[in-house]
C-alpha positions, 0 to 999 in steps of 0.5 A: 478515483485516485490511489494515494500511496505512502512510502517509508512509513515503517522504520524497519522497511526504511532500514532494509532499503537503506533509505533515510527516515523522512521528516514528513510522509513520502507521498506518490500517486498510482493511476486508477489503471494500476488497479489489478482487476478482481480475480485476475492474475498478476503478469510480470511486465517485460520491462523489469526483472525484479518486481517486489511485493509490498503488503499494505493496509488500505483505507477507502475515503467515503466523502469529499474533504480538504484540509482535514484536521487529524481529529476529524479524519475518522469521519472520512472513512468506514472501510479498511482493507489490504492490498499490494503495492507492486514495485519494479525495484530495478527500474525504481533504483535506476530512476532514483539514481537519476533523480527521476520520478518513480511512476514507471516503477510504481504505477504500471498496469496491475501494480495495485492489488486491492483486496476485500473491504471490511467495516472499520467498526468491527475492529476495536483499535485501528492502531493495533491491526495485525496483517501479513502476506504469505508467498507460496504458503509461507509468511514473508511480511508481518506488520502491525499498524502500531508500528506506522510512523504516521497513523491512518488519521494523520495520513488522511489529514496530511494528504488532504492538505495537498490533494482534495480527497474524494469518495472512492479514493484509496490510501495505501498506508505503507509497507513493513519490512520483508519485501521481496521478489515475485516469480512466475507460478508464485501465489500471494495471499494477504490477511488482516487480523486473520481474515484473508482479503486477497489471493493472487497468482503470479504469471 
């Protein structure tokens, strides 16, 4: 199982981090060891002082695919979820300044929260999904999949031209504006169309 992550897929998030709007999806990989075990708290690593939450809609690939046409991409997933791409922002900034890869800032142990999965057929329109993240009971991020620069099906098609997609692979589709720092004793909860899919304590 691999985690394929998309950066800069929401215009407002691009602006808040002062990034350039990309001509193509920004893609990076998290290892499977980055997945935070179910029911486990997230422990802030000792190598960073600024871990940011980034809530994202997730899709789970259900069969092998390569060079998938966008119009057939819907056949490669049945489940929609919600998760967090934890980012060591200070370390990422340092790496970016040096022109180095981001993996240490994005792929560390526990950096990928994967919530409960829901069947996609319970939603009328996958391009109109509301989702949000709350920190200590206050909503800090809100998004709608209609604001994505590239839709889920477009992302599946695009990434499949570089990586063979396999059953169990998960695509993190990008985060909206509102990312921010976590501190010990915070708790985070994520909802998709009003249904809570994860709750995480920060240590």
